[in-house]
C-alpha positions in Angstrom: 0.2 0.1 0.2 1.6 3.4 -1.1 1.4 6.0 2.1 1.1 9.6 1.0 2.3 12.0 3.3 -0.3 14.8 4.1 -0.6 18.5 2.3 0.9 21.1 4.1 -1.6 23.8 4.0 -0.8 26.4 2.4 -0.1 29.9 3.5 0.0 30.9 7.2 -1.5 28.9 9.6 -4.0 31.0 11.6 -4.8 30.0 15.0 -8.2 30.8 16.8 -7.7 31.8 20.5 -11.2 31.0 23.3 -12.5 34.0 24.5 -13.8 33.4 28.1 -16.9 35.0 29.1 -17.0 34.9 32.4 -13.6 37.1 32.2 -14.0 39.7 29.6 -11.6 42.1 28.1 -12.5 45.3 29.8 -10.5 47.6 27.7 -9.9 48.4 23.5 -7.2 47.7 22.0 -6.3 51.3 21.8 -6.0 51.5 25.8 -4.1 48.8 26.2 -1.4 50.0 24.1 -1.7 53.2 26.1 -1.2 51.3 29.2 1.9 49.6 27.6 3.2 52.9 26.7 3.2 54.4 30.5 4.8 51.0 32.1 7.4 51.1 29.2 8.8 54.3 30.7 8.3 52.9 34.0 10.2 49.9 33.6 13.6 52.0 32.3 12.9 54.0 35.5 12.7 50.7 38.0 16.2 49.9 35.8 17.9 53.0 37.0 16.7 52.6 40.8 17.1 47.9 40.9 20.6 48.9 39.2 21.8 51.7 41.6 20.3 50.1 44.5 21.8 46.9 44.1 24.7 48.4 42.6 25.5 46.3 39.7 23.5 46.2 36.0 20.2 44.3 36.3 17.4 44.7 33.0 13.7 45.2 33.6 11.6 44.7 31.0 7.9 44.9 30.7 6.4 41.6 30.4 2.8 41.5 30.2 -0.5 43.0 30.8 -2.8 40.8 32.2 -6.6 40.8 34.0 -7.9 38.8 36.7 -10.4 38.7 39.4 -9.3 40.2 42.6 -9.6 36.7 44.1 -7.7 35.5 41.4 -5.1 37.9 41.8 -4.7 37.7 45.8 -4.2 33.5 45.2 -1.8 33.3 42.8 0.9 35.8 45.1 3.3 33.5 46.6 4.0 33.1 50.1 5.8 34.9 51.6 6.4 38.2 49.4 6.6 41.9 50.2 3.2 43.5 48.7 2.7 47.3 49.3 -0.9 48.4 49.0 -0.6 52.1 47.9 -4.0 53.7 48.9 -5.3 56.8 46.1 -8.2 58.9 47.4 -8.4 60.5 44.4 -9.6 57.5 42.8 -11.0 55.4 45.4 -8.7 52.4 45.1 -5.0 51.0 45.7 -2.3 50.5 43.7 -0.4 47.4 44.7 3.1 46.3 43.9 4.1 42.7 44.8 7.8 41.5 44.8 9.2 38.6 45.7 10.8 38.2 49.1 13.9 36.7 48.8 14.5 39.8 46.0 14.2 42.2 48.9 16.5 40.2 51.4 19.1 40.7 47.9 18.2 44.5 48.1 19.2 44.5 51.8 22.5 42.3 51.5 23.5 44.4 48.5 22.8 47.8 50.6 24.8 46.4 53.5 28.0 45.8 51.7 27.6 42.1 50.6 29.1 41.4 46.7 27.0 38.1 46.6 25.1 38.1 43.3 22.8 35.0 44.2 19.1 35.3 45.6 18.7 34.6 49.1 16.4 32.7 50.9 12.7 33.4 51.0 11.6 34.4 53.8 9.6 37.5 55.7 11.5 40.4 56.7 12.3 41.7 59.9 11.0 45.4 61.0 14.4 46.3 60.1 14.3 44.8 57.1 11.0 46.7 56.0 11.8 49.8 56.8 15.4 49.3 54.5 12.6 48.2 51.5 10.4 50.9 52.1 12.8 53.7 51.2 13.1 51.5 47.8 9.6 51.3 47.3 9.3 54.7 47.7 11.3 55.9 44.8 9.2 53.0 42.8 6.4 54.8 44.0 7.6 57.9 42.9 8.7 56.9 39.3 4.5 55.2 39.2 3.8 58.8 39.3 6.4 60.3 36.9 5.2 57.4 34.4 1.6 58.5 35.1 2.0 62.0 34.5 1.8 63.2 31.0 -2.0 61.5 31.2 -2.8 61.6 34.6 -2.5 63.4 38.0 -2.7 62.1 41.1 -0.9 61.3 44.7 -0.4 58.2 46.5 -1.6 59.0 49.9 -0.4 56.0 52.0 1.4 53.1 51.8 1.3 49.8 53.7 3.8 47.2 54.1 2.1 43.1 54.0 4.0 39.9 53.9 1.3 37.1 53.7 -2.0 37.3 51.5 -4.0 36.6 53.7 -3.6 39.6 55.2 -5.3 41.5 52.1 -8.2 43.0 52.4 -9.0 45.2 49.6 -11.1 48.0 49.8 -12.2 46.7 46.2 -13.9 44.0 44.6 -13.3 44.9 41.2 -11.2 42.7 38.2 -7.8 43.9 38.3 -5.4 44.7 35.4 -1.8 43.6 36.9 1.5 44.9 35.0 4.5 42.2 35.1 8.1 43.5 35.1 10.6 40.5 34.6 13.8 41.5 36.3 17.0 39.6 34.8 20.0 39.9 37.2 22.4 37.9 34.9 21.8 33.9 36.4 18.4 34.1 37.5 15.0 36.1 36.5 12.4 37.3 38.3 8.8 39.1 38.1 7.4 42.1 40.0 4.0 42.8 39.3 2.2 46.5 39.7 -1.9 45.9 40.2 -4.5 48.7 39.4 -8.0 47.6 40.5 -10.6 47.9 37.4 -12.4 51.3 38.3 -9.8 53.4 39.0 -8.3 52.7 35.8 -11.4 53.2 33.6 -12.4 56.2 35.6 -8.7 57.7 34.6 -9.2 56.3 31.1 -12.4 57.9 30.2 -11.9 61.5 32.6 -8.6 61.9 31.8 -5.9 60.0 29.7 -7.7 60.5 25.8 -8.5 64.3 26.7 -5.1 65.2 28.7 -2.8 63.0 26.2 -4.4 65.2 23.1 -4.1 68.2 25.1 -0.7 67.8 25.5 0.3 67.0 22.5 -1.0 70.1 20.9 0.4 72.0 23.6 3.8 71.2 22.4 3.2 71.4 19.1 3.8 75.0 17.4 4.1 76.8 14.2 4.0 74.4 11.0 4.2 71.1 12.8 0.6 72.7 14.7 -0.9 73.6 11.1 0.2 70.1 9.8 -1.2 68.4 12.4 -4.5 70.1 12.0 -4.4 69.2 8.8 -4.0 65.5 9.4 -7.0 65.7 11.5 -9.3 67.2 9.2 -8.6 64.7 6.5 -8.6 62.3 9.1 -11.5 59.6 7.8 -14.4 58.4 10.4 -17.0 55.8 10.2 -20.2 56.9 9.9 -22.9 53.9 9.5 -26.7 54.1 9.8 -28.4 52.0 11.0 -31.3 50.4 9.7 -32.9 48.5 12.3 -32.1 45.4 15.6 -34.2 42.0 16.3 -33.2 39.2 18.5 -32.7 35.2 17.0 -32.1 32.3 18.8 -29.4 30.6 18.0 -31.5 28.0 16.3 -33.6 30.4 14.1 -29.9 32.1 12.8 -28.9 27.9 12.2 -32.3 27.5 10.2 -32.4 30.8 7.9 -32.9 30.4 4.3 -32.3 32.6 0.9 -35.5 34.5 1.0 -36.1 34.7 4.6 -37.0 38.3 5.8 -36.2 39.3 9.5 -38.7 41.6 11.0 -37.3 44.5 13.0 -37.8 46.6 16.2 -37.4 50.0 13.9 -40.7 51.3 13.2 -40.9 52.1 8.8 -41.9 56.2 9.7 -39.4 56.3 12.7 -35.5 58.4 11.8 -32.6 55.8 11.7 -29.9 56.0 14.4 -26.7 57.2 12.9 -23.2 56.0 14.5 -19.8 57.8 14.8 -17.4 55.4 15.5 -19.4 52.9 16.6 -21.2 55.5 19.3 -25.3 57.3 18.2 -24.6 61.0 17.8 -27.6 61.7 15.3 -31.0 60.3 13.7 -31.7 60.9 9.9 -33.8 59.6 7.2 -33.0 57.5 4.4 -33.4 58.6 1.0 -31.6 59.4 -2.6 -29.0 61.5 -3.6 -28.1 61.8 -7.4 -28.7 57.7 -7.7 -27.2 56.9 -4.6 -28.6 55.8 -1.4 -28.4 58.5 1.6 -29.1 59.8 5.0 -30.8 63.2 5.4 -29.4 64.3 9.1 -32.8 65.1 10.7 -31.7 65.4 14.7 -28.1 65.9 16.5 -28.3 63.8 19.3 -25.2 64.4 20.6 -22.1 66.9 20.0 -19.3 65.2 18.1 -15.9 64.9 20.2 -12.5 64.9 18.1 -11.0 63.3 21.0 -13.4 60.1 20.6 -12.5 59.7 16.7 -8.6 60.0 16.9 
C-alpha cells in the first residue's frame, strides 16, 4: 500500500484563541497600548532604581499586562512576598506592588555591603529589613506617579506593607489589571507586579487619558507642526453607519435561515434611523436618494461629536 505524506496547509496557519466569557476583556486595544506605553517608561525607571540599589547592572523589561479577578490575583501571590498597598484617595482604590521576598532580601544584603549576586532564602522580612525596603518602594512610588504624569495627576496618600496574602483586605472587589515586569539578574530571572483595580483605571481612562493626552500633544506643537497636525485631523476618515434596525434571534433560528427569509426589525418604518459615528449613536436621520445613490438626511443631532473620540 502506498503511503502519502499529508499535504501541508497553504499560507500561514491561523490559530483561533478561545474567549473567556466569565472574564471578558475590559479595555480596548488602544487603551492597552496606552498602558503599555506608560509602563515601558516605568520599566526604564525601575531599571535605574534597582541597578543603583543593587550596585550592579540589571535589566528590567515589561513582560505582560493581564487581567484577573481580585480573588484570583490574591490567590496567585506567593507566600511570603513583599506586598505594598498604595492608597489613592482621588480614585477610590489601591495600587498594589508585589515583589518576591528573596529579591527584597537580596536588595538589603547588597545595600549592607554584600558582594554576592545569588538570591537569598525566601522568608518574611524583619522590621528593620522592612524599613530598608520601604525606602526603595518610595522611589518606585515616585516613578509610578511620574510615568502617569502625562496622562493623569494623582498622589499616593499612604503605603501599607504586608507579607502574607491572608492579611490582604482589598477595598475593591473589581477585576484587576496586573502589569508584570521581568527582572533579569544575569543568572536568575524574577517578576514583580503592579496591580490596578478596574474602577481606578476606568475612571482614569475615560475622564483623563484620552483628553489630556490629546491636549498635551497639541500644547507641545507650534508653528508649522501645529498646522500640519490640524490638517491631518481635518483629513482623517471617520466611520459613519446608519443603523437600519435591530432584532433578536435564537441560535436555532439563525442556523435555520434560508435565502429569501425576511427578518422583522424593531425599527418602525416612520421613525428616523440611528446614525453612528465610530460605533456611538450621535445623530438620527431619514433614508433617501441623492444622485442615484442611497443617502441619509440628518434629522437630529443627539450628541456633540468630540474630536478626541475620533482620533
